[in-house]
SEVEXGU-84478 format. One record per residue (C-alpha): x, y, z. Coordinates in Angstrom, 2 decimals, padded with zeros to 5 digits. Each point is the difference from the previous one (the first is absolute). Example, Ala and Ser with C-alpha at 12.3 -4.5 7.8 and 13.67 -1.06 7.14 Angstrom:
BEGIN
       xx       yy       zz
   012.30  -004.50   007.80
   001.37   003.44  -000.66
end
This chain:
BEGIN
       xx       yy       zz
   000.00   000.00   000.00
   001.22   003.46  -000.80
   000.98   002.34   002.85
  -003.43   001.39   000.91
   001.41   003.06   001.76
   001.98   000.98  -003.10
  -003.04  -000.47  -002.23
  -002.09   002.20   002.28
   002.70   002.70   000.07
   000.32  -000.17  -003.79
  -003.77   000.29  -000.34
  -000.13   003.13   002.14
   002.91   001.55  -001.91
  -001.57  -000.84  -003.36
  -003.33   001.57   000.94
   001.71   003.08   001.39
   001.77   000.76  -003.29
  -002.87  -001.15  -002.22
   001.71  -003.10  -001.41
  -003.22  -001.94  -000.68
   001.75  -002.90  -001.76
   002.33  -000.63   002.93
  -002.97   000.36   002.37
  -001.89  -002.56  -002.09
   002.90  -002.45   000.19
   000.26   000.37   003.78
  -003.73  -000.45   000.41
   000.03  -003.06  -002.27
   002.74  -001.60   002.11
  -001.81   000.63   003.26
  -003.36  -001.20  -001.32
   001.48  -003.17  -001.48
   002.05  -000.95   003.08
  -002.66   001.12   002.53
   002.32   000.52   002.99
  -001.53   000.31   003.46
  -000.15   003.81   000.12
  -002.99   000.31   002.34
  -001.03   003.67   000.19
   002.79   000.96  -002.43
  -002.26  -001.21  -002.81
  -001.93   003.22   000.62
   003.16   001.95  -000.76
   000.52  -002.06  -003.14
  -003.55   000.80  -001.08
   000.63   003.71   000.65
   003.12  -000.10  -002.20
  -001.96  -001.80  -002.73
  -002.75   002.64   000.05
   002.52   002.84  -000.12
   001.51  -001.57  -003.11
  -003.46  -000.44  -001.54
   000.02  -003.81   000.17
  -003.46  -000.71   001.36
  -000.04  -003.76  -000.68
   003.21  -000.47   001.99
  -001.45   002.11   002.82
  -003.10  -002.18   000.12
   002.13  -003.16   000.15
   002.11   001.45   002.81
  -003.13   000.92   001.96
  -001.31  -003.54  -000.44
   003.31  -001.45   001.25
  -000.18   002.26   003.06
  -002.88  -002.01   001.44
   001.14  -003.52  -000.88
   001.76  -000.82   003.26
  -000.98   000.50   003.63
  -001.94   002.63   001.87
   000.53   003.60  -001.04
  -000.06   003.04   002.30
  -003.16   002.06  -000.26
   001.86   003.11  -001.22
   001.67  -001.97  -002.79
  -003.32  -001.45  -001.13
  -001.51   003.47  -000.08
   002.93   001.21  -002.09
  -000.55  -002.92  -002.38
  -003.63   001.09  -000.48
   001.07   003.51  -000.95
   002.48  -001.36  -002.51
  -002.58  -002.34  -001.50
  -002.06   003.08  -000.80
   003.01   001.75  -001.51
   000.58  -003.05  -002.20
  -003.58   000.23  -001.28
  -001.44  -002.87   002.08
  -002.67   002.04   001.76
  -002.61  -002.73   000.39
   002.58  -002.47   001.32
   001.19   002.61   002.51
  -003.58   000.58   001.11
  -000.65  -003.72   000.49
   003.22  -000.48   001.96
  -000.83   003.04   002.12
  -003.35  -001.57   000.88
   001.85  -003.13   001.14
   002.46   002.07   002.01
  -002.86   001.87   001.67
  -001.64  -003.28   001.06
   003.28  -001.15   001.53
   000.61   003.39   001.65
  -003.41   001.46   000.91
   001.57   002.40   002.51
   002.46   001.61  -002.42
  -001.47   003.29  -001.31
   002.78   000.29  -002.60
  -001.47  -002.78  -002.15
  -003.51   001.41   000.34
   001.32   003.35  -001.17
   001.64  -001.74  -002.95
  -003.30  -001.70  -000.87
  -001.87   003.28   000.28
   002.48   001.69  -002.34
  -000.11  -002.75  -002.63
  -003.79  -000.26   000.20
  -000.19   003.72  -000.72
   002.39  -000.41  -002.94
  -002.21  -002.79  -001.36
  -003.17   002.05   000.39
  -001.36  -002.17   002.84
  -001.31   002.92   002.04
  -001.99  -001.82   002.67
   002.83  -002.44   000.64
   002.49   002.89   000.23
  -002.19   001.65   002.66
  -000.40  -003.28   001.90
   003.75  -000.58   000.30
   000.70   003.65   000.77
  -002.41  -000.19   002.93
   001.79  -003.12   001.27
   003.25   001.96   000.00
  -001.49   002.92   001.91
  -001.44  -002.28   002.69
   003.55  -000.93   000.95
   001.96   002.99  -001.24
  -002.14   003.12  -000.03
   002.97   002.29  -000.62
   000.76  -001.51  -003.42
  -000.11   003.12  -002.15
   000.47  -002.08  -003.13
  -003.21  -001.91   000.78
  -001.99   003.16   000.75
   001.11   001.29  -003.39
  -001.37  -003.13  -001.69
  -003.39   000.50   001.67
  -000.09   003.68  -000.93
   000.96  -000.81  -003.60
  -002.65  -002.64  -000.57
  -003.00   002.31  -000.11
  -000.96   003.63  -000.15
  -000.76   001.33   003.47
  -003.28   001.81   000.67
  -001.23   002.07   002.91
  -001.52  -003.14   001.53
   003.03  -002.23  -000.49
   001.48  -001.34   003.27
   003.55   000.12  -001.38
   000.74   003.60   001.10
  -001.17  -000.58   003.58
   002.10  -003.17   000.20
   003.09   001.75  -001.36
  -000.30   002.86   002.49
  -000.42  -002.47   002.86
   003.41  -001.59  -000.66
   001.80   003.21  -000.99
   001.70   000.50   003.38
   001.22  -003.59   000.04
   001.39   000.41  -003.51
   001.79   003.21   000.99
   001.64  -001.85   002.86
   001.43  -002.74  -002.20
   003.56   000.08  -001.35
  -000.76  -001.37  -003.46
   000.37   002.90  -002.44
  -001.31  -001.98  -002.99
  -003.10  -001.07   001.91
  -000.69   003.57   001.13
   000.41   001.24  -003.56
  -002.57  -002.53  -001.22
  -002.40   000.87   002.81
   000.01   003.70  -000.81
  -000.36  -000.81  -003.69
  -003.16  -001.91   001.01
  -001.31   003.04   001.90
   000.82   002.16  -003.02
  -001.95  -002.36  -002.26
  -003.09   000.11   002.24
  -000.02   003.78   000.31
   000.53   000.28  -003.76
  -003.04  -002.22  -000.55
  -001.95   002.32   002.31
   001.09   003.06  -002.06
   001.89   001.45   002.97
   003.10   000.88  -002.02
   001.55   002.09   002.76
   000.09  -002.96   002.37
   000.99  -002.33  -002.84
   002.99   002.22  -000.78
   000.97   000.22   003.67
   000.14  -003.76   000.33
   001.68  -000.48  -003.39
   002.76   002.31   001.24
   000.31  -001.98   003.22
   000.11  -003.30  -001.88
   002.73   001.29  -002.29
   001.97   001.45   002.91
   000.24  -003.46   001.58
   000.85  -001.60  -003.36
   002.75   002.55  -000.68
   001.82  -001.27   003.09
   000.56  -003.37  -001.68
   000.22   001.03  -003.69
   002.28   002.57  -001.58
  -000.30   001.45  -003.49
   003.46   000.54  -001.60
  -001.08   003.10  -001.92
   003.54   001.07  -000.94
   000.90  -003.39  -001.47
  -003.36  -000.31  -001.74
   000.33   003.44  -001.60
   003.50  -000.81  -001.21
  -001.19  -003.28  -001.54
  -002.81   001.68  -001.92
   002.28   002.81  -001.17
   002.50  -002.53  -001.25
  -002.63  -001.97  -001.89
  -001.22   003.23  -001.62
   003.56   001.03  -000.91
   000.33  -003.10  -002.19
  -003.11   000.75  -002.06
   001.91   000.46  -003.24
   000.59  -003.76   000.04
  -003.70  -000.84   000.37
  -001.45  -000.77  -003.40
  -003.51  -001.08  -001.02
   000.88  -003.34  -001.59
  -003.41  -000.88  -001.46
  -002.09   003.15  -000.34
  -003.18  -001.64  -001.29
   000.20  -003.69   000.92
  -001.81  -001.13   003.16
  -001.19  -003.44   000.99
  -000.87  -001.96   003.11
   000.41  -003.72   000.58
   001.61  -002.34   002.51
   003.41   001.48  -000.84
  -001.05   003.66  -000.18
  -001.65   001.25   003.21
  -002.04   003.16   000.48
   001.72   002.55   002.24
  -001.98   002.44   002.15
   001.70   003.11   001.35
  -001.44   002.35   002.58
   000.39   001.31   003.49
  -001.43  -002.05   002.87
  -003.70   000.79   000.52
  -000.31   001.37  -003.53
  -002.20  -002.82  -001.29
   002.65  -002.56  -000.96
  -001.66  -002.80   002.01
  -003.43   000.79  -001.41
   001.33  -000.05  -003.56
   001.93  -003.21   000.60
  -003.06  -001.72   001.50
  -002.06   001.04  -003.03
   002.63  -001.31  -002.42
   000.42  -003.26   001.93
  -003.71  -000.66  -000.49
   000.74  -000.49  -003.72
   000.04  -003.65  -001.12
   003.45   000.32  -001.60
   001.64   001.50   003.07
   001.05  -002.40   002.74
   001.26   002.16   002.86
   002.58   002.54   001.07
   000.42   002.61   002.67
   002.91   001.57   001.80
   002.39  -002.91  -000.43
   003.09   002.13  -000.77
   000.88  -001.94  -003.11
   002.43   002.50  -001.50
   001.71   000.65   003.31
   000.70  -003.69   000.57
   000.80  -000.90  -003.60
   002.49   002.85  -000.38
   002.13  -000.84   003.02
   002.65  -001.23  -002.45
   000.23   003.64  -001.12
  -000.64   001.86   003.27
   001.85  -002.43   002.32
  -002.84   000.50   002.46
   000.49   003.78   000.20
  -002.62   002.65  -000.69
  -000.55   000.59  -003.72
   001.86   003.12  -001.12
   002.51  -000.13   002.84
   002.96  -001.12  -002.14
   001.25   001.14  -003.40
   000.37  -003.52  -001.38
  -003.72  -000.65   000.51
  -000.77   002.42  -002.83
   003.04  -000.59  -002.19
  -001.36  -001.04  -003.41
   002.59  -002.74  -000.52
  -000.54  -001.48   003.44
  -003.79   000.10  -000.37
   000.27  -001.68  -003.41
   002.07  -002.77   001.58
  -002.72  -000.78   002.55
  -003.18   000.67  -001.99
  -000.77  -003.61  -000.91
   000.92  -001.24   003.46
  -002.41   002.49   001.58
  -002.76  -001.00  -002.41
   000.58  -003.70   000.71
   000.05   000.54   003.77
  -003.14   002.16  -000.05
  -002.01  -002.47  -002.06
   001.19  -002.95   002.08
  -001.11   001.80   003.17
  -003.37   001.05  -001.46
  -000.74  -003.40  -001.58
   000.94  -001.97   003.10
  -002.09   002.24   002.24
  -003.07   000.53  -002.19
   000.19  -002.62  -002.77
   001.05   000.25  -003.63
  -003.37  -000.15  -001.75
  -001.09   003.59   000.18
   000.95   003.65   000.27
   001.41   001.46   003.20
  -000.74   003.54   001.22
   002.94   001.52   001.87
  -000.92   002.96   002.22
   003.12  -000.02   002.17
   000.46   003.35   001.71
   003.60   000.22  -001.22
  -000.95  -000.25  -003.69
   000.45   003.71  -000.62
   003.71  -000.29   000.80
   000.39  -002.81  -002.55
  -001.89   001.29  -003.05
   003.20   000.50  -002.01
   001.01  -003.59   000.80
  -003.51  -001.37  -000.59
   000.11   001.54  -003.47
   003.32  -001.74  -000.63
  -001.04  -003.40   001.38
  -003.66   000.00  -001.10
  -000.15   002.39  -002.98
  -003.45  -001.27  -001.09
  -001.69   000.23   003.40
  -002.60   002.75   000.52
   000.46   002.37   002.94
  -002.97   001.69   001.65
   000.50   003.14   002.08
  -002.88   000.71   002.38
  -000.24   003.43   001.61
  -002.30   001.27   002.70
  -000.57   003.52   001.29
   003.21   000.84   001.86
  -001.60   001.19   003.24
  -002.34  -003.00   000.09
   002.97  -002.33  -000.46
   002.09   001.77   002.62
  -002.78  -000.03   002.61
  -000.75  -003.65  -000.75
   003.67  -000.98   000.36
   000.40   001.97   003.22
  -002.98  -001.65   001.69
   000.87  -003.52  -001.21
   002.21  -002.21   002.11
   002.65  -001.56  -002.27
   001.72  -002.76   001.94
   003.32   000.40  -001.82
   001.69   001.46  -003.04
  -001.68   003.41   000.03
   001.92   001.88   002.68
  -000.51   003.22  -001.99
  -003.70  -000.13   000.98
   000.67   000.67   003.69
   000.36   003.77  -000.48
  -001.69   002.46  -002.34
   003.35   001.62  -000.79
   001.67  -003.23  -001.11
  -003.15  -000.96  -001.89
   000.23   003.26  -001.95
   003.62  -000.80  -000.87
  -000.83  -003.56  -001.05
  -003.00   001.01  -002.12
   002.23   002.55  -001.75
   002.61  -002.64  -000.85
  -002.67  -002.33  -001.38
  -001.44   002.83  -002.11
   003.51   000.81  -001.29
   000.24  -003.57  -001.27
  -003.56  -000.05  -001.35
   000.73   002.98  -002.22
   003.28  -001.47  -001.17
  -001.58  -003.32  -000.97
  -002.88   001.68  -001.82
   002.54   001.98  -001.97
   002.13  -003.02  -000.88
  -002.51  -002.85  -000.33
  -003.30   001.69  -000.76
  -001.26  -002.57  -002.50
   000.44  -002.82   002.53
  -001.84   001.79   002.81
  -003.70   000.58   000.47
  -000.78   002.65   002.60
  -003.38  -000.24   001.70
  -001.64   001.76   002.93
  -001.51  -001.58   003.09
  -002.98   002.32  -000.31
  -000.81  -001.27  -003.50
   000.47  -003.59   001.17
  -002.69   000.34   002.67
  -002.32   002.33  -001.96
   000.16  -001.76  -003.38
   001.46  -003.45   000.71
  -001.35  -001.79  -003.06
   001.17   002.59  -002.53
   003.44   000.25   001.58
   000.43  -003.76   000.32
  -000.87  -000.38  -003.67
   002.73   002.54  -000.80
   002.49  -001.84   002.21
  -000.84  -003.35  -001.62
   000.48   001.48  -003.48
   003.35   001.42   001.08
   001.08  -003.39   001.36
  -001.35  -002.03  -002.93
  -002.76  -001.67   002.03
  -003.72  -000.38  -000.52
  -002.07   001.79   002.62
  -001.98  -002.34   002.28
  -002.95   000.94   002.23
   001.56  -002.02   002.84
   002.45   002.87   000.42
  -002.86   002.17   001.27
  -000.81  -002.61   002.66
   003.51  -000.17   001.40
  -001.25   000.20   003.60
  -001.34  -003.59  -000.10
   003.47  -001.40  -000.74
   001.30  -002.56   002.50
   003.68   000.74  -000.67
   002.08   001.03   002.98
   000.86   003.69   000.28
   003.01   001.03   002.08
   000.10   003.79  -000.31
  -001.31   002.73   002.31
  -003.02   000.20  -002.33
  -001.11  -003.55   000.87
  -003.38   001.12   001.39
  -000.77   002.55  -002.71
   000.47  -002.38  -002.94
  -002.71  -002.25   001.47
  -002.52   002.83  -000.56
  -001.81   001.06  -003.15
   001.49   002.97  -001.79
  -001.02   003.33   001.54
   000.96   003.68  -000.09
   000.01   000.58   003.76
   003.75   000.53   000.24
   000.17   002.97  -002.37
   000.70   003.44   001.46
   000.89  -000.92   003.59
   003.43   001.62  -000.25
  -001.48   003.43  -000.64
  -002.01  -000.25   003.22
   003.18  -000.27   002.02
   002.29   002.19  -002.11
   001.00   002.20   002.96
   001.37  -002.98   001.95
   001.84  -001.23  -003.12
   001.92   003.28  -000.33
   003.42  -001.54   000.89
  -000.51  -002.48  -002.85
  -000.96   002.76  -002.46
   003.07   002.05   000.97
   002.34  -002.92  -000.68
  -001.68  -001.19  -003.20
   001.84   001.64  -002.89
  -002.94  -000.07  -002.39
  -003.37   001.70   000.18
  -002.70  -001.96   001.82
  -002.62   001.91  -001.98
   001.13  -001.43  -003.33
  -002.45  -002.32  -001.72
   000.61  -003.60   001.15
end
């Protein structure tokens, strides 16, 4: 048997530098020899997922449970990774088993509540959330689930219950839990049209979150400036050709809370589209180019000769990841939040793929982002000032891409999507080379799992209720407006 420790070290090194072939070889050795790694199989699965090798990750997760009893925490981690590998139903079934074995562990009930919400099982999500709160009434994350599942009214008991545990929450040391709890209070007051209170609690939620997340604004600005400085090398390679199939995904670009999840859910209700979401396909597939660093942070990442060298490898890795996770018999919709940073590379790797930009009124988007609790990856949303900076950087890139790749990009507005969904979906289908299907208008009945902050909203019929809320709270959003380098009054 090969030296297992060396194989594991080589695997970690290969994933770190984006050497997917070496990572594949290491994974193949481990999976064929099946050494007794115990909980280390979870680490192997993590490395496989980072390198975009979903099948290997699934095999490693299966090997994790082949021998002996496993600690509760490890089994819970396995469930989370099963979901990341696309095995949502299996994770749910195993979580039900784990809950039966551990009826006094609120962590697994919280997990079940979360997954039930993602699967659209509202009543079950409430049931498990209530089980958590019976044992652990200061779980801010669970209060946020309850607040998210339905629109509060003046007669709803949720506000009274939240206020009853507020002092206990304030006395806890868990910053993440407190952030979630105040996001729940914000949500309830927003539902009740008390925007002053909603803003107060959004600010408190973000204050707690800012203590555990930091937005590297200087580095981010430098990365975007460097990407923009290389624009002379960005060329529209196929100005009129667009097609979608199993090897040419649809890319959605837009700020969080701008309608990307709604659009994706509508598209995924088409019979030719199998799935998608925020699976970070380009980020993982391009690790051979980025070496795991932020895109735009190194000169060689944008060097034309270097990019040319890795183009086919990135395409192969992306399609392997997408096909293994979602299947290879349909079109994938990629709405990863990092897509805007990769448009120049997407055009190089997938020149025939359509790109859809969705824009929403700037103040509406800003207010929605500020009051939404993002568990990770959106540290810029914890302050209005940093949000203004981030929105400006994204708009810088939007304008650059529309200048360079206009024929590949369809720009739509959230307002049109909710006011005239059929007409706009017909236009989108024509742009993508698809036939419009009425099922796209009934997206809310879909049983597919949704993992974004919009999980509750995409289970509802299309409505126009979210238009114009930013204007109602414009005074409180002043720090955002002052740091946003474009006009918020421009047509969106």
